C-alpha positions in Angstrom: 26.8 23.1 -8.5 25.1 22.6 -5.2 25.0 19.1 -3.6 21.3 18.4 -2.6 22.1 14.9 -1.6 20.1 13.4 1.3 21.0 10.6 3.8 19.6 7.3 3.5 17.4 7.9 6.5 16.0 11.0 5.1 15.4 9.4 1.6 13.5 6.6 3.3 11.4 8.9 5.3 10.4 10.8 2.1 9.8 7.8 0.2 7.4 6.6 2.9 5.7 10.0 2.8 5.4 9.7 -1.1 3.4 6.5 -0.5 0.7 8.3 1.5 0.1 11.1 -0.9 -3.3 10.9 -2.9 -2.8 14.1 -4.7 -0.6 14.0 -7.7 0.8 17.4 -7.4 1.9 16.8 -3.8 3.3 13.3 -4.8 5.3 14.7 -7.5 6.9 17.4 -5.3 7.9 14.8 -3.0 9.2 12.5 -5.8 11.3 15.5 -7.0 12.9 16.0 -3.7 13.6 12.4 -3.4 15.2 12.4 -7.1 17.2 15.5 -6.3 18.4 14.1 -2.9 19.6 11.0 -4.8 21.8 13.1 -7.2 19.5 13.6 -10.1 19.7 16.7 -12.2 16.8 18.9 -12.5 16.5 18.3 -16.3 16.4 14.6 -15.7 13.8 15.1 -12.8 11.4 16.9 -15.0 11.8 14.3 -17.8 11.3 11.4 -15.4 7.9 13.0 -14.2 6.6 13.3 -17.9 7.7 9.7 -18.6 5.8 8.4 -15.6 2.6 10.1 -16.7 3.1 8.4 -20.3 3.8 4.9 -18.5 0.6 5.3 -16.4 -1.5 6.0 -19.1 -0.2 2.9 -20.9 -0.9 0.7 -17.8 -4.5 1.9 -17.8 -4.9 0.7 -21.4 -3.5 -2.7 -20.6 -5.5 -3.3 -17.2 -8.1 -5.8 -18.1 -10.3 -8.0 -15.8 -9.8 -11.9 -15.7 -12.0 -14.7 -16.4 -15.0 -16.0 -14.1 -12.6 -18.0 -11.9 -9.4 -15.8 -12.3 -9.5 -13.3 -9.4 -7.5 -10.1 -9.4 -5.7 -8.9 -6.1 -4.3 -5.7 -5.2 -1.3 -6.2 -3.0 0.8 -4.2 -0.7 2.2 -4.1 2.7 1.3 -1.7 5.7 3.3 -1.0 8.8 1.2 0.8 11.4 3.4 2.1 14.3 2.6 1.9 18.0 2.1 5.7 18.2 -1.3 7.9 18.8 -2.0 9.7 15.6 -4.0 12.9 15.9 -6.6 13.5 13.2 -9.6 15.6 12.5 -12.7 15.3 14.6 -15.7 17.1 16.1 -15.2 18.8 19.4 -17.8 20.7 21.2 -16.8 24.4 21.6 -15.3 25.3 25.0 -14.5 21.5 25.6 -10.8 20.4 25.8 -10.0 17.0 24.0 -6.9 15.2 25.0 -5.3 12.4 23.1 -2.8 10.4 25.2 0.5 9.7 23.5 2.8 6.9 23.7 6.3 6.6 22.1 6.8 3.1 21.1 8.7 2.4 18.1 7.2 -1.1 17.5 5.3 -1.9 14.4 2.6 -4.4 13.2 3.6 -5.6 9.8 0.9 -6.6 7.5 1.1 -8.1 4.1 -2.3 -7.8 2.5 -4.2 -8.6 -0.6 -7.8 -7.4 -1.5 -10.1 -8.6 -4.3 -12.4 -5.8 -5.1 -15.1 -8.0 -6.7 -15.6 -10.1 -3.7 -14.3 -7.6 -0.9 -12.1 -10.6 0.1 -9.1 -9.5 2.2 -6.3 -11.8 2.8 -3.6 -10.9 5.2 -0.2 -12.2 6.6 1.0 -10.6 10.0 4.8 -11.0 10.2 7.8 -9.9 12.2 9.0 -8.3 9.1 7.8 -8.2 5.4 10.1 -10.1 3.4 10.2 -12.8 0.8 9.0 -15.5 3.3 6.0 -13.5 4.3 5.2 -12.7 0.7 5.4 -16.4 -0.1 2.9 -17.2 2.8 0.6 -14.6 1.4 0.6 -16.0 -2.1 0.1 -19.5 -0.7 -2.9 -18.3 1.1 -4.2 -16.8 -2.3 -3.7 -20.1 -4.1 -5.4 -22.1 -1.3 -8.6 -19.7 -1.7 -8.9 -20.3 -5.4 -8.3 -24.0 -6.2 -10.5 -23.6 -9.5 -8.6 -20.6 -10.8 -6.1 -21.1 -13.8 -4.7 -17.9 -13.0 -4.5 -15.5 -10.0 -3.7 -12.0 -11.0 -1.7 -10.1 -8.4 -1.1 -6.3 -8.9 1.4 -4.7 -6.8 4.2 -2.2 -6.6 8.0 -2.8 -7.1 8.9 -3.6 -3.5 12.0 -5.8 -3.3 10.4 -8.8 -1.5 8.0 -9.0 -4.5 10.9 -9.3 -6.8 13.2 -11.4 -4.8 14.7 -14.4 -6.3 13.3 -16.6 -3.5 9.7 -15.3 -4.3 10.4 -15.6 -8.1 11.5 -19.2 -7.8 8.4 -20.1 -5.8 6.2 -18.4 -8.3 7.7 -20.6 -11.1 7.4 -23.8 -9.1 4.6 -24.3 -6.5 2.8 -20.9 -7.1 3.0 -21.2 -10.8 -0.8 -20.1 -11.2 -0.1 -16.6 -9.6 0.9 -13.9 -12.0 2.4 -10.6 -10.8 1.6 -7.4 -12.7 4.0 -4.7 -11.5 2.8 -1.2 -11.5 4.7 1.8 -12.9 7.0 3.5 -10.5 5.7 6.1 -8.1 2.0 5.4 -8.9 0.3 4.5 -5.6 -2.9 5.8 -7.0 -3.2 2.8 -9.2 -3.0 0.2 -6.4 -6.6 0.1 -4.8 -5.3 -1.6 -1.6 -3.8 1.8 -0.6 -7.4 3.0 -0.1 -8.0 -0.1 2.2 -4.9 0.9 4.2 -6.2 4.5 4.6 -9.6 3.2 5.6 -8.1 0.7 8.2 -5.9 3.7 9.7 -9.1 5.7 9.9 -11.0 3.3 11.8 -8.2 1.9 14.0 -5.4 4.2 14.5 -6.6 7.9 14.1 -7.5 9.5 17.4 -7.0 6.3 19.2 -4.8 5.6 22.2 -3.8 2.0 23.2 -2.0 1.4 26.6 0.1 -1.5 25.5 1.5 -2.9 22.2 -0.5 -6.1 22.7 -3.7 -4.0 22.7 -2.5 -2.1 19.6 -1.7 -5.3 17.8 -5.1 -6.9 18.8 -6.9 -3.8 17.5 -5.1 -4.2 14.2 -5.8 -7.7 13.7 -9.5 -7.1 14.8 -10.3 -4.9 12.0 -9.5 -7.7 9.6 -11.4 -10.4 11.7 -14.5 -8.0 11.7 -14.3 -6.5 8.3 -17.7 -7.8 7.1 -19.2 -4.9 9.0 -17.2 -2.6 6.9 -18.3 -4.1 3.5 -20.7 -1.3 2.5 -18.2 1.4 3.0 -15.4 -0.5 1.4 -17.6 -1.3 -1.7 -18.0 2.4 -2.5 -14.3 3.0 -1.8 -12.6 0.2 -3.7 -13.9 0.8 -7.2 -12.0 0.8 -10.5 -12.3 4.7 -10.7 -8.4 5.3 -11.1 -7.0 8.8 -10.9 -5.8 9.9 -14.4 -3.5 12.9 -15.1 -2.6 14.9 -18.0 0.8 16.0 -18.8 1.1 19.8 -18.8 
């Protein structure tokens, strides 16, 4: 039997690519390669894809809105890198358009939450996304909703959301926060993914920043001036989830 195993670096790159895929077919292809590269058999991979579809449909049935003072936040992290990102755009015929490039590997790490009812966006900028930055984000959510009995947080299965330190904080000082973990490999169910895509379109695509300080300032500026994007975000952040049928 051929060995299709990939290195940890290759798997990490593919997993990051999977998170950006909005089309189910492309996401499934990347997922299949990740599983194959992790040592899964073809039969088990096929079974996993079908099981996920059933799990996602069950999650749709379970998803409900909270009470009047009980907000729902979609939570996830974003790691924009200090690089120019070419994207589509209009260019007059016969005119050359250049996009300067830089080669920095520095990143801005953002742990974020969005309430799609109020368009409230809460962020925590950190040196790295870990248990401590997650707890800080949850503390900010708690402070914004003193009258809430429960603050619902919908997120993926990243390890910093499930860490022992984070879980202990949720049991003690952050007990009003309840986390609902999404099914695996289902970024389409986390509406904050649409916010990150919109953020990149406005701040990163076809943009050049001379220094990392300018780049970091632009990223933070998006969230300071987010009210000007409310109309666009309101049409984007709707509870119209993509649903799929097993073949």
